[in-house]
N, C-alpha and C positions, 0 to 999 in steps of 0.2 A: 360206849366210851367215845367222847368227842376228841377228835384229833385236830391239832392246830398246825398250820404251816405258814411260811412267809413267802410272798411272791413280790418280786421287783419288776417294774416295767420301765421301758425306755420311752421317752417322748422327745419330740423335736420342737424347739421354740425358735421363733425368729425375733431377734432383738435388733432394732434399728438405732444407729447412732444419731445424735441431733443433727450432725452434718448431712447424713443421708436423708433425713426428713426434710431438711431445707432444700436439698437437690430435687426431691420429688415434688415439693411445693413449687419450685421454680419451673420445673418441666411442664407442669399442668397449666401455667399461666399463659394467656394469649400474648402475642408479640407486643402489642401496644402496652399492655399492663406490665410486661417485663421491662420494656424500655422506660416506662414511667418510673418503675422501681430503680432502674439503673441511674436515671437522672437524679432521683432523690438521694441515692447512695453517693453519687459524685458530688452533690451539693453539700451533704453532711460530712463527708470524709475528704479533707484536703489532700490526703496522700494519694487518693485514687485519681487517675486521669486517663482520658482516652488516648490510645496510641495514635501516632500521626497517620492520617489517611482514613481513620475510622470516624464515622458519623452515625448518630442515631437517626433513624427514619422518623420524620415528622408525621404525626397523625394528620391525615387529610381532613380539612375543614369541610363540613357539610353545609351547603348553602340552602336555606329554606326560602323558597319564593312563594309569595302569596298569589293566589289566583285572582286575576282581575274580574273574571266572570264566573258566576256559579253555573254548574252544569244544568242544562235544561231538563234532562231526565234524571230523576233521583235513582240511586241504586236500589234494586229490589232486595230487601232484607228478608231472610226466611221467617216464616210464621212459625214460632215455636209452639203455638197453641195447637198446630196441626199434628204434632208428634204425639203418638200414643205411647206413653212410658210403660204401661202394663204390657203392651204387645212387645216392646223392646226387651223387657225383662224376661218374658216367656221365650222369646227367640234365643236369648243368651243361655237360659236354662236348658233349652233343647240342644244347643250346640255342645254344652258341657256334658249332657247326658250321652250324646253320641260319641264324644271323645273318650269318656270314661264309663263303659257299660256297667261296671259294678255299682254305679250310682253313688259313689263315695265322693266327698269333697276332696278335691285334689289340691294339695299345697306344694309349692316349690320349696324344697329345703336346700340349703347350701351344701355342697359336697363335704363329706367328713374328711378331716385331715388324718392321713394315715401316720400312726406312730412307728418308731423303729421296732417296737415290740410286735406290732401287727405285721409289719413288713417281713420280719424274720419268721413269724409263725406261718405266714403264707408260703414262704420258701421251704420251711420245715416239712410241710405236707407233701412236697414234691420229692423228698428224699426217700431212698429205698430203706425204710425202717419199719419194724413191726409196731403194733399199737403200744406196747410197753415202752419201747425205745422212743416213740414219739412223745409219750407222756413225760419221760425223762428229759427229752429235748426241750419240751415246753418249760419244765422247771429250770433247766440250765439257762434258757433264754430269759426267763423271768429274773434270774440272778445276775444278768449282765448289767453293768452300771451305765450311767449316761455317757461315759467315755468309751464304751464298747468293750471294756475289760470284764472278765469273770473273776471277781475278787474273792468270792466265797470259795471255801475249800470244796473240791469236787467230791470228796468222800462224804462230807456233810450234806451236800445236795442229794447224793444217792441215798443216804440214810433217811433224810427227811421225806424223799419221794417214796421210799419203801414203806415208811410208817404211815404216811398220809393215804396212799392208795393201795396198801396191802400187796405190794409187789416184792419180787425177790431179785432185784438187779444188783450187779456187782460193779466194782470200780473199773473193771475191764470193759464192761458194757458202757459205762459213762465215758471212758476215754475214747471209745469208738464213736459214740454219738457226738461228743465234743469235737472230734476231728471232722465229722461231717458238717457240723454247724460252722466250723471255721472256714469251710469252703463257700459259705453263703456271702451275699452282698450286704454290706460293704466289706471290702477286703480287710482282713485282720480282726474281724469281729470275734469275740469270745476268747481272745488270747488272755493268758493269766499274767503276763508281764510284757515289757517292751521287747525283749529278746524274742519271745514266742510270737509276738505280733509281727515282727519283721520276718521271721522264718516262714510263717504261714502265707505271707504275701509273695514269697519267691516262687 
């Protein structure tokens, strides 16, 4: 018989406001580009003006002088025909082989972003719970919504867990496991309402 269950997961997302994006854009510009932008903003918007005593730094003018005489000795340029590309590739392969003895192609991957669900599961493994209680804890954490509240009825979570995994857990077990989860970081996680959220943070 196939058994079905539902699991919810928490995830964190970063949303930037348009003003924050503009700030980051301005912070990355070099000084002279920023001053040029300030000048154009001052020219376009008559309401903007520099405060008394403030001045924009003028970009230094670079003078190009022509050489009257050509140098007697030409600069020695490297002969690219002297470079053996096959030898260079073989050296690079040898360095890679020494760095990674298993001889697999090594690719740099960006670090994975840890979700709230993953963060809570890692902490759950450190709690003093038996395997059945940890399984129930995973189901409780899976039912915590994006706001950090456990909106699902705890008795329903216990019933679904027992059916899905063939366990015999009680509501008392669930209350004890939930109380342990509510001690995890962030504070107030797993509360069923605002009042409980405030109480568990005391």
